[in-house]
N, C-alpha and C positions, 0 to 999 in steps of 0.2 A: 781554446775555443769555448765559448759560453753556450749554455743551453737552458731553455725553459721548458717545463712540463706543464701543459695546460689541460685542465678538465673543462671541456667545452659545454655548450648548450645553455649557457646562462646569459641573459641579455645584459649588455653594458649600459649602465645608467649613471648619470651624474654630470659633472662639469670638468672640462679641461681648459687650460688657458695657454694661448700661443705667445711665443716671442717672435722675433724677427725672422724673416725668410732666410733659410740656408743659402738660397741662390742669390741673395742680395748682400748679406752681411760679410761673407768671405770676400766678395769683390770690393765692398766698401773699405774693408781692412787694407786691401792692396792699394786702393786709391789714396789712403792716408800717406803712402810713400811719396806721393807727388807734392805734398804740402810742405811749406817752410815752417809751419807752426803745428802744435799738437791738434789732434782731432778727437771729438767725443761722439761715440755711437751708442745709442740706447737700444734696449731690447735685444741684445746679442745673446743667442741661445748657448747653453753649455752642451755642445755637441763635438764629436771628434774632428769634423772638418774644420771647425773654428780653432780647435787645439793645434791641428797641423799647421794652419796658416799663421797662428800666433808664434809657434816655434820657428817657422821659417823667417818671419819678420824679426824675431829676437836675434837670429843668426846674422841678420843684416843690420843690427844695431838699433832696431826700433824698440823702445821701451813700452810695455803694455801693462795696464792695470785693468783687470776684468773682475767686476763684482758678479759672481756667479748667481747670486740670489736675485738681484735686480736686473741684471743684464747690462748694466752701465759699463762701457769700455772707453778708456782713454789711451790713445796711441801717440807717442812722441817720436817723430822721425828726425829729430835734430842731429842725431849722430849716426846717420846711415853710413854703412861701410860694406865692402865686399866680403861675403862669407867664404870660408874655405870650401873647396869642392867636395872634400871628403865629408864635411858636416852636412852639406846640402844633400849629398847622395844618399844619406841615411834615410831620406824621406821618399826615395824613388819608389813608385808604385802605390803610394799612400793616398794620392789625390791628383786631380787634374788641374787644380787651381794654380800650381806654380807657373804654368805657361803664361798666366796673366801678369806675372812679375816682370816680364821682359821689358815692356815699354817703360814703366816707371824706373826700373833699375838702370836702363840705358840713359834715361834723362839725368838721374842723380849721380851715377857712377861712371857712365860711359861703357859699361860692360855688364854682362849677366851670365850666370850659369844655371841651367835648368836640368834637373834630374829626369830620369825616366818617369813617365806619368802612369797613374793608376786610374781608379774610378770604376764604376759599374760596367760590366760587359753586356751592354744592351744594344750595341750597334756601332757603326763607324762614326768616330768623331776625330777626323784626321788632324794630327798635330802639324803635318806639313803645310796645311792651309794657313795655320797661324803664322808659320815661318814665312810663307809667301807674302802675307800681309806686312810683316815686319820688314822684309826685304824692300817692299815698295816704299817704306818710309826711309830707307837707307841703311838698314842694319846689315851687318856682315855676320854670317852664321857658319859655325864650324862644328861638325859632329864629332863627338868623342865617345869612347866605349861606355862611359858612365853617364852620358847626357849630352847637352849641347851648350856651346859657348857662343855668346853673341857680343858684338861690339858695334860701335857707331863712330868711326874715326872722324866723320864729317858732320856729326850730329844728325838728328832725325828731322825730316822735312815733310810737310803736308803733301798729300797725294790724292788720287782718285781711285776708289775701290768699288767694284761691283760684286756683290755676293751672289753665287748661283742659287743659294737657298738662304732664307732668313735665319742664319745660325746665331743663337744667343751668344755662344762663346766667342765667335769671330767679331760680333758687334761690340762686345765688351773689350776685346783686344784693341779694336780701332779707337774706341772712346778713351781708353787709358793711355794710349800712345799718342793720339792726335792733340790732346788738350794743350800741351806745351811744346808741340813740334812747331818748327818754323813754317809759317804760311797757313794756307787753308787746306782742309781735307773734306772730301765729299764721299759719303758712303751710300751707295745705292743697293736696295734690297735688304735693308737692315731689319733686324728683329726689333719689335716694339712692345715686348712683354712688359707688364707693370714693374717688374724688377729692373728692367733696362731703363725705364723712365725714372725710377727711383735713383738709379745710379747717376743718370744725367742730372737729376736734381741735386745730388751730392756734389758733383763736379761743378755745377753752376754756383753753388754756395761757396766753393773754393775759389771762384773767379773765372771759370771757363766760360767760353762763348759757344753755345751749342743750340742749334735749331733743329726741330723735327717736323718734316713735312708729311702731308697725308698720304703720299705715294711711297712711303718707306725710304725716304731719302733723309739722311742726317748730315748736317753741315757743321763743321767745327772750325772756328778761327783760332789758331794757336796764339797763346799768350806767353809772356816771358816767365811768369811764375804763378804759383797757386799758394793759397794759405790753407790752414786746417779748416775742418768743418764741424758743425754740431748738427746731428741728425738722428731722428727716430726711424728705425728700419721698418719697411713695410712688413705686414704680417705674413706668415708662411701659408700661402694658398694650398700647397701640396699637403701639409699636415692637416689643414682644415678639412680638405676633401677626404683624407684618409679616415679621420674620425667620423665624418658623416657616413661614409660607406660602412664603417664598423657598426654604427647604430643600425643601419638598414639590414646588414647581414645577420646580426645577432638578435634582431627584434627589439632593439634597445631605444634609448632616449638620451642623447648627449648634447649638452650646451657647450658650444665651442667659443670660449671667450676670446675676443680679439679679432674674430673673423668679420669681414665686411662685405656688404652686398655687391658693391660696384665691381670689385676685382673677381668676384665669384659668379657673376651673372650667367655665364655659359654653363657652368656646373649646376647651378641652382635650377635652371630650366630642365636639364636632363634628369636631375634628381626627382623633380616633380613628375616628369613623364614616366619614370620607373614606378612611381607610386609613393615615394618617400614624402614625408611631410616636413615642413620647416616653418620656423617663426623668426623673423629678423628683428633683433633688439638693438638698443643703442650701443651695447658693448659686446655684441656677439650674435651668433645664430644658433638656434636650437634645431637639431636634426633628429627625427624620430620615425620609427616604423608605425604605420597607421593601424596595424592589426588586421588588414585585409590583404588580398593577393597583390603581389608585385607584378608589374607589366613589363614585357620585353621591349627593348629599344634597339635602334640602329645608331651607332656612334662612329664617327670618323675623327681621329685625333688630328690636330693641326697646330700651327703656330698661332700665337695670339692675334685676333680674339677668338680663335677656335677652341675646341675642347683639348685641354692639355694632355700630352702623352703621360705625364705622371699621375693623372687622375684615373686613367683607365684600369690600372692594375688592381687597386682596392675595389673599384666598382664592379669588376668582373666577378669578384667573390659574391657580391650581393646579387648579381644577375643569375648566378646558379640557382637562386631561390625564386626567380621570376617565372611566371606561367607562360611558357612558349619559347620561341627562338629569338635570341638576341644576337646581333652582329656587331663586332668591333673591328674596324679597319684602321690599322696603325700606319700612319703616313710620315711619322717623324723619325723613329728608329726602326731598323729592319729586323732586329733580333730581340724584340721585347716580349715575346710570348713564351719564353723558356720557363717562366714561373708557373705556367698552367700544367706542367707535368705533375707537380705535387698536388694540384687541385684534382686532377684526374685520378691520382692515386687515392685521394680521399673520397672519391665517388662522383665527382663532377663530370657532366657530359659535355666535353669541349672538343671541338674539331678545329684544327689549324689548317689554313689553306695558303697557297702561293698567290692565288688570284686576288685582284682588288675587289673585295666584296663591299657592298654597302652604298654604292652610288657612283663615285668618280674614280677614274684611273689615277694612280699616283706614280711617283718616280721609282717605286720598287716593283711595279708591274713588269711581268716578263723577265724578271731577273732572278728567279728561283729563291726568293726570300719568303719565308713563311710569315706573312704579315697581316693575315686576316683570321679572325676567330669567330666561330659560331657556338654559342652557348645555349644548350637546351635544358630547360628547367620546368618545375623545381626538382632538385635532386637532394637526397639526404647526404650530408657530409659526415664522414666517419673519421675519427682520430687516426693519425698516422705519424710515422717518424719522418721529419722533413729537415732538409738542410737549406738555410737561407742562401740564395744565389746572389742577390744584390739588394740595394737599399729599398726601393719601392716594392719590388717583388717580395722581399723579406717581410715587410710590414703586412702585405697582403696574405702571406702564409700565416702570420699570427692571427689575422682577422679570421681566416678560414678555420684555424684551430679553435678559436673562441666560439665559432658558429657550429662546429662539429659536435657530434655525440661521442662521448668517450674521451680517452686520453691521447694527447699528441705530444711528442717530444720534438721541439724545434731547436736545432743547433745552429751555430755560427751567427747567433743573434747580435753579436757585437757590431756587425755591419749596420744594423738598424740605428745604432747610436750616431752614425755619421750625419743623420738628418732629423732625428726625433729626440728632442731633449727629454731626458728622464722618462722614457716611455714606459718603463716597468712601474715606476711610481704612479704614472697616470692610469695604467691598467688596474693597478690596485685600488686607486681612488674610484674607478668606475665599477668596481665589484668583481673583477675577473678572478677566477680561481686558478692559481698557478704557483709553481715553485721555481726558483732560479738557482742554477749551479754554475759557478764561474769556471 
């Protein structure tokens, strides 16, 4: 378990540069399995989730060359083979990405084995729904103690699927399975996040036929084969928002290189309402504290084009310094406010409620989920001992420690490396005062 000791109270100033989105590059790497020729992906970050997917692909015979400095990655699937169950099982609990291997492996090999899945404990992300989707394509699924075996004795065939909620993972599953399934697939209620559109762009480059309608309906016409792709990944919107919130919480000034306005519009509007200042440049966005009082806001997280659930956690830290009551209504994950316990330990005034606060009832209402937060500020944050619970909550704890007076010991920080490339080096570049202990 790794730990950093932070001496807080110092504004973060300087520049950080982003690579590709964690939520896109790992799925693009899986998509390379579908191609008959090598694929090239640019701006791949050096994060642990990419490492896990790389190792799983290696086990299945995919050759990968990744330049960690530039982010250039070449994936060669010409020798795809079935991996041994014992080797795959070694990655049980490390990530939720392996579930997306199912469709491509069924196409290439006729079978797949998926280990038990991990990921952040932030709410229900049912694996069974993925399996239901795969069954509708014709997959046969067998549960084993160490994971799940899938086969497709009659091949995969196009189908009609209606999602009860615009799930990003389920939409990705359909896209990766339907592209070379026999016949047509219609997906209703699809997620349309920028990362989903970027994945569709990759698949189209490979030869897929995919259309996206304005009513969240995606139609895929199966083709016989796909070729490799060359693609530059979309920037990481979550990391951009995290550094923006860090600038606000610490009274700092951070230029986020690679951030783009169009994909960040909803966040930028909320950032300005809080009182944060920003300047949009050709190669990034400058986020900075204006030096005056921050204002309270009411936020409801939602699927795209709404306010992203991953944006609310770091922004909650900044809202502890706003003048008045802010409300955050979480409608995407029902267990996303566990990270606030550490903030309250540091002196934040945050109350969590079961009710749908902030405007509109959501699917978690009347179900005993603590999914609304009221933040009263400004409050002085004081250093404390904190254990990182998950990826986004963990980065938020680091932001809180940087904003707090005194010393904080933040443990389990290796979780943050799942989605933030070289974040300790970036903190150092921004002037943070900390020491690291592996």
